[in-house]
Backbone as JSON, one array per atom type, in Angstrom:
{
  "sequence": "MSPKTYTIEIADATGHSVVQMTKTELISEASKAKGSWIFVDNKMVATDELANTDFDSAQHIRMVPALQAGSEDKMYTIEIADATGHSVVQMTKSDLIQQASNAKGSWVFVDNKMVAAAELADTDFDTAQHIRMVPALQAGQ",
  "N": [[-2.66, 33.12, 8.76], [-1.82, 31.09, 5.8], [-2.85, 26.83, 5.58], [-0.29, 24.07, 4.78], [0.82, 23.55, 1.46], [1.16, 20.46, -0.52], [2.67, 18.76, -3.07], [1.57, 17.14, -4.84], [0.74, 13.63, -6.82], [-2.28, 11.85, -8.73], [-3.29, 9.05, -9.69], [-4.27, 8.43, -12.93], [-6.56, 8.72, -16.34], [-4.54, 9.32, -18.12], [-1.96, 9.11, -17.29], [-0.52, 10.83, -14.43], [-2.08, 13.34, -12.77], [-0.75, 16.67, -11.46], [-0.96, 17.98, -8.85], [-1.62, 20.44, -5.61], [-2.57, 20.3, -2.61], [-3.79, 20.52, 0.7], [-2.91, 18.7, 4.04], [-5.56, 17.94, 4.86], [-7.03, 18.29, 2.7], [-6.29, 15.75, 1.3], [-6.17, 13.37, 2.87], [-9.04, 13.62, 2.9], [-9.97, 13.54, -0.01], [-9.37, 11.13, -0.09], [-10.63, 9.82, 1.52], [-13.21, 9.72, 0.39], [-12.5, 8.0, -2.39], [-12.69, 4.81, -2.52], [-10.54, 2.45, -1.88], [-8.16, 3.66, -2.97], [-5.33, 4.12, -2.78], [-2.3, 5.57, -1.66], [1.09, 6.26, -1.26], [3.48, 7.22, 0.11], [6.18, 8.31, -0.15], [7.31, 6.18, -1.47], [6.01, 3.98, -0.35], [3.05, 2.68, 1.71], [0.32, 3.56, 2.7], [-1.98, 3.68, 4.99], [-5.75, 4.38, 4.98], [-5.77, 5.37, 7.18], [-4.21, 5.93, 8.69], [-3.45, 8.89, 7.15], [-3.51, 10.32, 9.11], [-1.69, 10.41, 11.0], [0.66, 10.06, 9.63], [4.15, 12.16, 8.47], [4.16, 14.55, 6.11], [5.71, 16.94, 5.54], [8.82, 16.11, 6.11], [8.44, 14.4, 3.07], [9.12, 13.12, -0.14], [8.2, 12.31, -1.85], [4.45, 12.27, -3.44], [2.08, 9.86, -3.56], [-1.37, 8.99, -5.47], [-3.19, 6.22, -6.09], [-6.05, 4.3, -7.86], [-6.93, 1.48, -6.7], [-6.31, -1.48, -7.71], [-7.86, -3.75, -9.88], [-9.03, -6.84, -10.21], [-10.41, -7.67, -11.62], [-14.16, -8.41, -11.04], [-15.08, -10.8, -9.66], [-12.73, -11.24, -8.3], [-11.6, -12.15, -4.95], [-10.94, -10.66, -2.18], [-8.54, -10.47, 0.44], [-7.67, -9.53, 3.78], [-4.66, -8.3, 4.49], [-1.95, -7.79, 6.54], [1.29, -5.35, 6.66], [3.84, -4.67, 7.04], [5.52, -1.16, 8.78], [7.03, 1.31, 9.22], [5.27, 2.54, 11.89], [4.46, 0.19, 12.49], [2.11, -2.03, 11.22], [0.17, -2.0, 8.25], [-3.12, -1.96, 7.79], [-5.14, -3.56, 4.66], [-6.19, -4.35, 2.2], [-6.77, -7.29, 0.09], [-5.95, -8.01, -3.9], [-5.39, -11.32, -4.5], [-4.18, -11.46, -6.74], [-3.13, -8.98, -6.8], [-0.61, -8.88, -4.11], [1.11, -9.96, -5.11], [2.36, -8.58, -6.75], [2.86, -6.77, -5.93], [4.53, -8.25, -3.68], [6.09, -8.97, -5.93], [7.12, -6.4, -6.88], [8.22, -5.08, -4.53], [10.81, -5.71, -4.35], [13.2, -8.43, -2.64], [11.43, -7.83, -0.01], [9.03, -10.9, 2.55], [6.52, -12.45, 2.15], [4.64, -14.33, 4.71], [2.02, -16.92, 4.81], [0.44, -17.2, 7.61], [2.38, -17.92, 9.12], [4.52, -18.84, 7.62], [6.69, -19.09, 5.96], [6.71, -17.77, 2.22], [7.49, -18.38, -0.9], [7.57, -15.25, -3.78], [8.07, -15.85, -5.99], [6.7, -17.99, -5.42], [3.05, -17.46, -4.84], [1.36, -17.71, -6.49], [0.57, -20.34, -6.28], [-0.12, -20.93, -3.53], [-2.59, -21.74, -1.95], [-4.71, -19.3, -0.58], [-7.38, -19.41, 0.59], [-7.6, -20.52, 2.67], [-5.98, -20.05, 5.0], [-4.78, -17.82, 7.9], [-3.91, -16.44, 8.44], [-2.33, -12.92, 6.77], [1.14, -11.97, 5.6], [3.07, -9.23, 5.53], [6.34, -8.81, 5.15], [9.22, -6.68, 4.74], [12.11, -7.17, 4.27], [15.21, -8.79, 6.74], [17.52, -7.09, 7.78], [21.4, -7.59, 7.67], [24.11, -5.87, 9.12], [26.49, -4.0, 8.36]],
  "CA": [[-1.47, 31.61, 7.94], [-2.88, 28.9, 5.07], [-2.09, 25.31, 5.69], [0.59, 23.86, 3.92], [0.49, 22.54, 0.29], [2.32, 19.63, -0.85], [2.54, 17.9, -4.41], [0.2, 14.64, -4.94], [0.9, 12.65, -8.66], [-3.17, 11.34, -8.46], [-2.83, 8.29, -11.35], [-5.99, 8.93, -14.37], [-5.97, 8.0, -17.76], [-3.76, 10.31, -18.81], [-0.7, 9.24, -16.35], [-0.42, 11.25, -14.15], [-2.69, 14.6, -13.0], [-0.1, 17.48, -10.31], [-2.6, 18.81, -7.9], [-1.13, 21.58, -4.45], [-3.12, 19.33, -1.5], [-3.25, 20.24, 2.13], [-3.55, 17.2, 4.58], [-6.93, 17.51, 5.22], [-7.36, 17.67, 1.87], [-5.3, 14.44, 1.03], [-7.5, 12.53, 3.46], [-10.39, 13.76, 2.49], [-9.82, 12.93, -1.18], [-8.67, 9.56, -0.03], [-11.62, 8.52, 2.13], [-14.4, 9.2, -0.86], [-11.87, 7.07, -3.25], [-12.92, 4.02, -1.77], [-9.7, 1.03, -3.01], [-7.46, 4.34, -3.5], [-3.59, 3.34, -2.23], [-1.7, 6.88, -1.19], [2.11, 6.12, -1.27], [4.05, 8.5, 1.03], [7.9, 8.13, -0.08], [7.07, 5.04, -2.23], [5.1, 3.46, 1.05], [1.39, 2.75, 1.65], [-0.57, 4.73, 3.93], [-3.35, 2.96, 5.44], [-6.04, 5.35, 4.82], [-6.5, 6.16, 8.32], [-3.53, 6.62, 9.33], [-2.43, 9.36, 6.71], [-3.27, 11.81, 9.6], [0.07, 10.56, 11.87], [2.26, 10.77, 8.87], [4.74, 13.04, 8.43], [4.1, 14.42, 4.73], [7.2, 17.42, 5.57], [9.6, 14.77, 4.68], [8.04, 13.45, 2.41], [9.82, 13.94, -0.87], [6.73, 11.95, -3.55], [3.55, 11.5, -2.67], [1.06, 9.06, -4.92], [-2.78, 8.65, -5.37], [-2.98, 5.79, -7.53], [-6.59, 3.08, -8.22], [-6.02, 0.29, -6.12], [-5.8, -3.17, -7.96], [-8.68, -4.63, -9.6], [-8.39, -7.54, -11.52], [-12.64, -7.7, -11.48], [-15.31, -8.25, -9.7], [-14.74, -11.61, -9.23], [-11.57, -11.58, -7.43], [-11.84, -12.54, -3.44], [-10.08, -9.58, -1.01], [-8.25, -11.02, 1.97], [-6.7, -8.92, 4.66], [-2.86, -7.89, 4.0], [-0.71, -6.93, 6.91], [2.35, -5.57, 5.43], [5.16, -4.35, 8.34], [5.85, 0.04, 8.73], [7.1, 2.2, 10.78], [4.59, 2.76, 13.04], [4.1, -0.8, 13.32], [1.86, -2.61, 10.41], [-0.74, -1.37, 8.0], [-4.12, -4.24, 7.24], [-4.47, -3.66, 3.14], [-7.19, -4.97, 1.87], [-5.91, -6.57, -1.83], [-6.58, -10.06, -4.43], [-4.48, -12.49, -4.61], [-2.68, -11.58, -8.04], [-2.66, -7.4, -5.8], [-0.32, -8.91, -2.9], [2.23, -10.8, -6.06], [2.9, -7.59, -7.58], [3.63, -5.95, -4.57], [5.59, -8.18, -3.75], [7.2, -8.87, -6.46], [8.37, -4.88, -7.25], [9.22, -4.88, -3.4], [12.3, -6.83, -3.89], [13.62, -8.18, -1.0], [9.79, -7.76, 1.05], [8.93, -11.47, 2.97], [5.46, -12.81, 2.19], [4.16, -15.37, 5.34], [1.2, -16.53, 4.98], [0.4, -18.82, 8.42], [3.84, -18.3, 10.26], [4.97, -20.09, 6.74], [7.37, -17.38, 4.89], [6.87, -18.25, 1.05], [8.73, -17.66, -1.73], [7.42, -14.54, -4.04], [7.34, -17.04, -7.34], [4.99, -19.25, -5.37], [1.99, -17.34, -4.22], [-0.06, -18.04, -7.04], [0.55, -21.75, -5.87], [-0.09, -21.18, -2.27], [-3.98, -21.76, -1.48], [-5.3, -17.79, 0.7], [-8.96, -19.66, 0.9], [-8.06, -21.15, 4.04], [-5.6, -18.52, 5.29], [-5.81, -17.79, 8.77], [-3.23, -14.78, 8.97], [-0.86, -13.19, 5.91], [1.5, -10.74, 6.27], [4.52, -8.27, 3.81], [7.31, -7.65, 5.76], [10.17, -5.29, 4.76], [13.47, -7.76, 4.79], [15.71, -7.83, 7.11], [18.94, -6.82, 7.05], [22.37, -7.73, 8.72], [24.68, -4.47, 9.73], [27.12, -4.25, 6.75]],
  "C": [[-2.73, 30.45, 6.97], [-2.12, 27.75, 5.53], [-1.34, 24.94, 4.59], [0.54, 23.05, 3.21], [1.44, 21.11, 1.25], [1.33, 18.51, -2.18], [2.35, 16.77, -4.72], [0.08, 14.54, -6.28], [-0.44, 12.44, -7.59], [-2.77, 10.07, -9.88], [-4.39, 8.49, -11.87], [-5.62, 8.33, -15.37], [-5.31, 8.26, -18.47], [-2.3, 10.24, -18.65], [-0.55, 9.49, -15.65], [-1.23, 12.99, -13.89], [-1.56, 15.18, -10.58], [-1.26, 17.96, -10.28], [-1.5, 19.68, -6.4], [-2.41, 20.25, -3.77], [-2.81, 20.74, -0.59], [-3.27, 18.91, 2.55], [-4.5, 16.95, 4.4], [-7.38, 17.62, 3.7], [-7.04, 16.31, 0.95], [-6.01, 13.59, 1.09], [-9.06, 12.69, 3.45], [-10.98, 13.1, 1.18], [-9.93, 11.9, -0.21], [-9.87, 8.77, 0.33], [-12.52, 7.98, 1.45], [-14.67, 8.38, -1.67], [-11.7, 6.42, -2.57], [-11.56, 3.15, -2.41], [-8.59, 2.17, -3.61], [-6.48, 3.66, -2.77], [-3.06, 5.04, -2.17], [-0.17, 6.27, -0.69], [2.22, 7.37, -1.05], [6.2, 7.5, 0.57], [7.83, 6.63, -1.1], [6.39, 3.65, -0.32], [4.23, 3.49, 1.54], [1.67, 2.58, 2.43], [-1.39, 4.24, 3.94], [-4.4, 4.48, 5.44], [-5.93, 6.6, 6.15], [-5.79, 6.44, 8.78], [-2.04, 8.25, 8.36], [-2.42, 10.72, 8.24], [-1.72, 12.13, 10.56], [0.83, 11.1, 10.28], [2.5, 12.03, 9.01], [4.81, 13.65, 7.09], [5.61, 16.05, 5.18], [8.47, 16.81, 4.95], [9.49, 14.5, 3.97], [9.08, 13.59, 0.65], [9.09, 13.87, -2.24], [6.24, 11.61, -2.44], [2.15, 11.44, -4.43], [-0.59, 8.61, -4.28], [-2.88, 7.58, -6.02], [-5.06, 4.85, -6.75], [-6.1, 2.36, -7.08], [-6.38, -1.07, -7.41], [-6.98, -3.78, -8.09], [-8.45, -4.93, -10.95], [-9.93, -7.95, -11.63], [-13.2, -8.89, -10.72], [-15.37, -9.8, -9.0], [-13.42, -11.91, -7.92], [-11.82, -11.74, -5.88], [-10.61, -11.66, -2.96], [-9.8, -10.7, -0.21], [-7.75, -9.97, 3.11], [-5.06, -9.52, 5.0], [-2.3, -6.91, 5.42], [0.36, -5.83, 7.08], [2.89, -3.77, 6.65], [5.32, -2.96, 7.71], [6.37, 0.1, 9.47], [6.34, 2.28, 11.85], [4.01, 0.58, 13.1], [3.73, -1.77, 12.22], [1.23, -1.69, 10.33], [-2.02, -2.72, 7.46], [-4.94, -3.41, 5.71], [-5.53, -5.13, 2.78], [-7.08, -5.6, 0.25], [-6.59, -8.24, -2.01], [-4.87, -10.18, -4.65], [-3.47, -11.95, -5.83], [-1.97, -10.05, -7.1], [-1.27, -7.88, -5.08], [0.66, -9.73, -3.57], [2.76, -10.19, -6.38], [3.24, -6.81, -6.46], [4.34, -6.29, -4.4], [6.42, -9.06, -4.09], [7.35, -7.2, -7.23], [8.41, -4.13, -5.75], [10.29, -6.04, -3.41], [12.3, -6.61, -2.48], [12.63, -8.91, 0.84], [9.37, -9.83, 1.16], [7.85, -11.6, 3.39], [4.61, -14.31, 3.41], [2.96, -15.56, 5.58], [0.75, -18.2, 6.05], [1.63, -19.01, 9.19], [4.14, -18.87, 9.08], [5.18, -19.11, 6.14], [7.04, -18.81, 3.86], [7.11, -17.64, -0.18], [7.58, -16.51, -3.29], [6.8, -15.64, -5.7], [6.53, -18.43, -6.93], [3.88, -19.04, -4.58], [1.57, -17.26, -5.21], [-0.26, -19.43, -6.66], [-0.3, -22.32, -4.52], [-1.83, -21.03, -2.35], [-3.85, -20.13, -0.48], [-5.97, -18.39, 0.77], [-8.89, -20.18, 2.53], [-6.81, -20.43, 4.99], [-5.52, -17.82, 6.29], [-5.51, -15.8, 9.48], [-2.16, -14.35, 7.21], [-0.33, -11.61, 5.66], [3.02, -10.42, 5.07], [5.09, -7.73, 4.72], [8.35, -7.24, 5.13], [11.73, -7.02, 5.3], [14.79, -7.88, 5.16], [17.02, -7.65, 6.23], [20.01, -6.7, 7.65], [23.92, -6.23, 8.25], [25.96, -4.63, 8.83], [29.16, -3.66, 7.42]]
}
């Protein structure tokens, strides 16, 4: 029996290509393409967490190159809360602002102080010891 394949959208110059890959092939490609981001059902998954990710229930898997605003942009270590606890990723300030703006309702904490997405551009990350992005807490309905 051959290994199960999954439909993967890979961003490219034409928009994206759609390919079939096994889980092992996706992990291999993600490892080779340093800086690529993998999204499983619109949740970013760190490359080292792919082996523990359940692809069988996934509706949408994408691989995109990390946003690069230029070689002079400083990278920061960001913890992004997820179902496994959190993923640790490297992002520029611009990347974090875009990610926080796209993930409506997410909270960003810089050294345990919540910072509104609109205020991130004016925040000094160079002195930050700990940067986290978490989904907003939702009260019961």
